Phi, psi and omega in degrees: 000139178283139178281000171289144185270144165296160194272069178267140172217168178273125185291152184308317185296340180273344184300331176292312176290334173298322174304311180297318177292333174293325182294319177294318181290337180295349174301322177299303177295327178298315181293326179277316193277329187297322185267000179303322174294343182259008182292307174307319169298321177289325170308302177309304184304315185260007173055056183217165182275170184292333172295321176290323183296317181298342177288341171299319178298303186303325179289324178288329171292313175311312184290331171298309179301303181299320178298320180296322180296332177277324183273340176301295175301321183295327181280340173279341181265310193266350197088174189284317199280316176307304180302318177303312178296320177295320180294323180294321178293325173301319188294314180300316178309299184305315179300318181297325184290325179294331185289329192264350193275149175237015184225129184305325181287335171288322175303316179297317177301313193285328174295324166315298182298328176295316177301320176307321170286320180299327182300329180301321176299323182297309187282318190287326181296322182288332172291324174297320170300319178289329175300329191247352180236154172265181194299316188286319178297322189289328173303314187283326173288334173287324180293322175285336167294321179299321177295325183279313188281352177287334175302328184300313178291335167297319186284306193306303180300330179290316171306314175306310180293327181286314180297319175303324183291338191255326189210196182263169191294345180294328179294332170305315176286337173294316176303315181299312181301326178292316175296321182290316180299320176297322177291323176296313177300318179295319178286320176305311181269340189244347185257127173269162178284136177250347183279112179288310187238114182274153176251101181295348176262004194295329191264356174302131188298317184294330178287313181304315183284325171303310181298312179294324178290329175296308180296319178290349176273354185266109183303322185286317175303306177299313186298308181298324178297306187286325174294317171309304184298327174290321180299307180301330179294330173307317183296328181287323171295326167308302185303307189298314185260354187291320184305326179281321184300309186277317187281318185256329174286301176275001181053042181265158177284165175300320182297317180284332161302316183295327167303309180298320178293323173300316181295318171300319179292323173310318182289326179293322168302314185297316182294323185290334180279321173303321181295327174298316181292321182295329179289346175286340189240328189233154186285161182297314190290324181295319186288308188299317177314324180265325178294330188294342181289331198300302181293341173291312184287323185282329179293308185301313182303313177307307176301315170307307180298320182291321175296327186272358183081013188257004182264114175261179177305317186297313175305326181287310183302322185287315179291324173307312188297320177293316183305299179305310183305322184302332187289333173296342184259348184254307190312302187297320179290320177304303182297322183289324176293325184285334187267002184292139180065023178246023176316305185295327176243044185297316173296323171292321177292312178303317173305313185287324174305299177306323184289316181290320183293326184273340173291321174297309180302322185286328179287336177292316180292322175298322178297322182294321184289328180294339178247031185304126183202146176293346177277140181284351191296309177303319179291315177299326182284327180288318170308311181294324176295315181302317177299315178296308186288337171297315179300315180301310185294321177296309185302319178297318179297313183299314183298317184296313184292317182298321180288337178274354183285000000 
């Protein structure tokens, strides 16, 4: 089989709603990244340690994983639009409650609820793309989604830093509530229903478990989902640990940290758009075979340099940039291949994919919180482990599929 890709492209008329879907999906990175510069401040204000504050990240990841399992079947039964609106409403309410709490465990709880609402945008947008695109088009659509949502990690820490300079950390959640309300209005007035045939049985418990059991029995779905999730889990180790590494370890300001975070997000965007161009020439499997090596090699190299004492701030910044950028060459392709042949259960497939990936992210974030340190070593070691496991799972998937032919 040729490695050349068939000449599929995303129609121009679809790029408008892809941009809007990207803005909805951006709730996820916005909600995570905007308050990262405030983590040390939140700990001081609520009189608690960094390990407790980092639980607000872990609880958010748990909420995203569980929430997606709910919205997937709901979107297969009720259509894509109604569950999306309900999720956005929950998100706005929880964001407002985060502004009012004075206890770190209540903040952990409301972050969990916030994620339950925000999960709707992540799972349903993937299903909408699957409703309207074939596999090759979907990969390019997901790359365009990453372009739009990728602006969020650039702007979010900057906005968070600016808010902290003008007010206290609670206003960060007020800004998030306002953004969520804006997305609710845009979805209500601008997004059309894309599900042609609804499944009235999709939310029955027996049907839900049957669909999930069927998906878990597919080596290609599970393999592409987990390898993609493990690669991205390396980024969650970076998200959870980097604020303390740069602000407390390297004594950088919150604003300087925001610039670093934004630069890495810019690398992710750039790589995702390079992926769009590569998809015009090569097939998904050909690209993914090669790109899965990047986070593994980058992560292991960073650990070796750190253990040898050869890793300074400049080297760390370059290595992190390369690691995060590599995900822009992996994510869209992995999602498209995992969603291949899932037309009848696109909502459930998207939900299970998100749940599995964010379960891995939750475990990564929780592990990072246990080894919270101003030293980059725990963060880098966890990133390297994620990169190695991602490559191993991917190779297992490819070999398993080859043996079944």
